[in-house]
C-alpha positions in Angstrom: 38.0 113.0 49.0 35.8 116.0 47.6 32.5 114.4 47.9 32.9 112.9 50.9 34.1 116.4 52.6 30.9 117.5 51.1 28.6 115.3 53.2 30.4 115.4 56.1 29.9 119.4 55.5 26.1 119.0 54.8 26.0 116.2 57.9 27.5 118.0 60.6 25.5 121.2 59.9 22.5 119.4 60.9 23.7 119.4 64.7 24.8 121.7 67.4 28.2 122.9 67.4 29.5 121.9 71.0 28.3 118.4 71.0 30.3 117.9 67.7 33.4 119.6 69.9 33.1 116.9 72.4 33.2 114.3 70.1 35.9 115.8 67.5 38.1 116.4 70.7 37.6 112.8 72.0 38.6 111.3 68.6 41.6 113.7 68.3 42.5 112.8 71.6 42.4 108.9 71.0 44.3 109.4 67.0 47.3 111.4 68.9 47.1 108.8 71.9 48.3 105.7 69.5 50.0 107.9 66.6 53.4 107.7 68.6 55.4 110.0 66.4 53.4 112.6 66.4 52.7 112.5 70.4 56.5 112.8 70.3 57.3 115.6 68.1 54.5 117.7 70.3 55.7 116.2 73.4 59.5 117.9 72.3 58.0 120.9 71.3 56.0 121.6 74.4 59.0 120.9 76.3 61.3 123.5 75.1 58.5 126.4 74.7 57.2 125.7 78.2 60.5 125.6 79.5 61.0 129.2 77.9 58.3 130.5 79.3 58.5 129.5 82.6 62.2 130.1 82.9 62.6 126.5 84.6 62.6 123.2 82.6 58.4 122.0 82.5 57.7 119.1 84.7 56.0 115.9 82.5 52.3 116.8 84.2 52.9 120.4 82.6 53.9 119.3 79.2 51.1 116.6 79.5 48.2 119.1 80.6 49.1 121.5 78.1 49.1 118.9 75.3 46.0 117.7 76.3 44.3 121.1 76.2 46.0 121.2 72.3 44.6 118.2 71.0 41.0 119.3 72.4 41.2 122.7 70.3 42.8 120.7 67.3 39.6 118.6 67.3 37.6 122.1 67.8 39.5 123.1 64.9 38.6 120.5 62.8 34.9 120.8 63.0 34.9 124.3 62.3 36.5 123.4 59.3 33.4 121.8 57.9 31.1 123.9 60.0 32.4 127.1 58.9 29.7 127.9 56.1 27.2 127.8 59.0 29.0 130.1 61.3 29.4 132.5 58.3 25.5 132.7 57.7 25.1 132.7 61.7 27.4 135.6 61.4 28.8 134.3 64.5 32.6 135.5 63.3 33.7 138.7 65.4 35.3 141.9 64.1 39.0 142.5 64.2 40.5 144.4 66.5 43.7 146.8 65.9 42.5 146.9 62.0 44.3 149.8 62.5 47.6 148.1 62.0 46.2 146.8 58.9 44.8 150.0 57.4 48.1 151.5 57.9 50.0 149.1 56.0 47.4 149.6 53.3 48.0 153.6 53.3 51.5 153.0 51.7 49.9 151.7 48.6 52.1 148.3 48.1 49.8 145.8 49.9 49.9 144.3 53.4 51.5 140.7 54.1 49.4 138.9 56.4 51.9 136.5 58.3 49.8 133.7 59.9 51.0 130.8 62.2 49.2 127.0 62.6 47.6 129.0 65.5 43.9 128.3 67.0 41.7 128.7 63.9 43.7 130.3 60.8 40.5 129.8 58.6 38.5 132.2 61.0 41.0 134.6 61.4 41.3 134.4 57.7 37.5 135.0 57.1 37.3 137.4 60.1 39.9 139.2 57.8 37.9 139.2 54.4 35.1 140.2 55.8 35.9 143.2 57.0 38.2 144.3 54.3 36.1 142.8 51.0 34.8 146.3 50.2 37.8 147.7 50.4 40.5 145.2 49.0 41.1 141.5 47.3 42.3 139.3 50.0 44.3 136.1 49.1 45.8 133.1 50.8 49.4 131.2 49.6 48.4 127.3 50.2 50.0 124.0 49.7 48.4 122.2 46.6 47.3 118.8 48.7 46.4 117.7 45.5 42.8 115.3 44.8 39.4 116.5 46.1 41.2 117.8 49.0 42.5 120.5 47.8 39.5 121.2 45.9 37.3 121.5 48.9 39.8 123.3 50.5 39.8 126.0 48.0 36.6 126.1 47.0 35.3 126.4 51.0 38.0 129.2 51.3 36.7 131.4 48.2 33.2 131.3 50.1 34.0 133.1 52.5 36.2 136.0 50.4 39.8 134.3 50.4 41.3 134.0 46.6 43.7 130.8 47.0 47.4 130.9 45.3 49.1 127.8 45.4 52.5 127.7 45.8 53.7 125.5 42.9 51.2 126.8 40.1 49.8 130.2 40.2 52.1 132.2 42.9 52.3 135.2 40.3 49.0 136.1 41.8 50.7 136.8 45.2 52.5 139.7 43.1 49.2 140.8 41.5 47.7 140.9 44.7 50.3 143.4 46.3 50.6 145.1 42.9 46.5 146.5 43.6 47.2 147.1 47.4 45.3 143.7 48.3 46.2 141.6 51.5 48.1 138.5 51.0 48.1 135.6 53.9 51.3 133.4 54.0 52.2 130.9 56.8 55.3 131.6 58.4 56.2 128.8 60.8 56.3 125.6 58.8 59.7 123.7 59.2 61.4 122.6 56.1 64.5 120.4 55.5 68.4 122.3 55.9 68.5 121.3 52.3 65.0 123.3 50.9 66.7 126.4 49.3 63.4 128.0 50.3 64.2 127.9 53.6 66.2 130.2 56.2 67.5 129.8 59.9 66.1 131.5 62.6 66.2 131.6 66.0 63.2 130.3 67.7 62.3 129.8 71.4 66.3 130.3 71.8 67.0 127.2 69.4 68.2 127.3 66.1 65.4 126.0 63.3 64.8 126.1 59.4 61.7 127.8 58.1 60.0 128.5 54.7 60.6 132.3 53.7 58.2 133.1 51.0 56.6 135.6 52.9 60.0 137.4 53.4 61.3 137.1 49.6 57.8 138.5 48.4 57.9 141.1 50.8 61.5 142.2 50.0 60.7 142.0 46.0 57.3 144.0 46.6 58.0 146.6 49.8 54.5 145.3 51.1 54.4 145.8 54.6 54.0 142.7 57.1 52.3 142.1 60.6 51.3 138.6 62.4 47.7 138.4 62.2 45.7 135.8 63.9 42.6 134.6 65.9 42.6 133.7 69.6 40.0 130.8 70.8 38.6 132.6 74.3 36.2 131.6 76.7 33.6 133.3 75.1 34.6 132.4 71.0 36.8 133.7 69.3 38.4 137.0 68.4 40.4 138.6 65.8 44.0 140.4 66.5 46.6 142.3 64.1 49.7 142.4 65.5 52.0 145.5 65.5 53.9 146.3 61.8 57.2 144.8 61.8 60.2 146.8 62.2 63.6 145.7 60.6 66.4 146.8 59.4 67.5 146.2 55.4 71.1 145.8 54.6 70.8 145.5 51.0 72.2 141.7 50.7 69.7 139.9 49.5 69.9 136.7 51.4 70.6 138.4 54.9 67.7 140.5 54.5 65.2 137.7 53.6 67.0 136.1 56.8 66.3 139.2 59.0 62.6 139.6 57.8 61.7 136.1 58.5 63.6 136.7 62.0 61.1 139.3 62.7 57.9 137.3 61.7 59.3 134.4 63.9 59.8 136.6 66.6 56.1 138.0 66.7 55.1 134.6 66.3 57.3 133.4 69.7 55.4 135.7 71.7 51.8 134.9 70.6 52.7 131.1 71.3 54.3 131.7 74.2 50.7 133.7 75.7 48.9 130.6 74.4 51.0 127.5 73.8 47.6 125.4 74.0 46.4 126.5 70.4 49.6 126.2 68.4 49.5 123.0 66.3 52.8 122.0 65.4 52.8 118.3 65.0 56.1 118.0 63.5 59.4 118.1 65.6 59.8 122.4 65.0 63.6 121.9 66.0 65.0 119.3 64.2 
């Protein structure tokens, strides 16, 4: 798998990106058109999201239109994942807005946790941040170990544009070292997990209860690191990076309750972002089981 991905990375770099966008979006739409389970999951998710966004039940046309945009964007994301090295060489990655929010968090000297979600292009968001902070502090990201050549390719690619990878099942201690040295730690917060998963926590998301991973909250509670939701948005003229406001919450001293409070604060900010750009949130699992 590793060498296959390396070949495709080289091969697609021979072409301009716009035709690749069109091709990949068409292929992605076809795949989801045939993959009933994932298509149904996306339909259920958007039914709830759009109903809250509009303040009324979403029509079937509204749901299908947003799904169409979502699959198109995901196809573009897949191209960018393999095209990333060329985008960086082209200096096509934009600066990040509201950097003062990150700087304020780092000023406390305990590191900063950047909560990310499956939105737009989180690799571009990470590369924007690493590009801005590579001379100021280290930038790390916690990632799942997908195994084999794919995992090796992902780690190698992200390391190339300045993000060191922490595998959640192998070197999690590095996350604490990152924050100890006042670094930036990227952690996904919108991953749904089974209620049997003891690392998860229940939160309210778009007005309905769901169970999500709590790694970011547990690390923040243990280290005292500040947190915010950071992301890149796909606009008509390309991407722009954005740092949300620092998360505010009041702790109780009860560890498990505080983990829930912190995670809820992060998901509340994630909800605002998704509400504004629902077509850019890639959640192909049933978020609310």
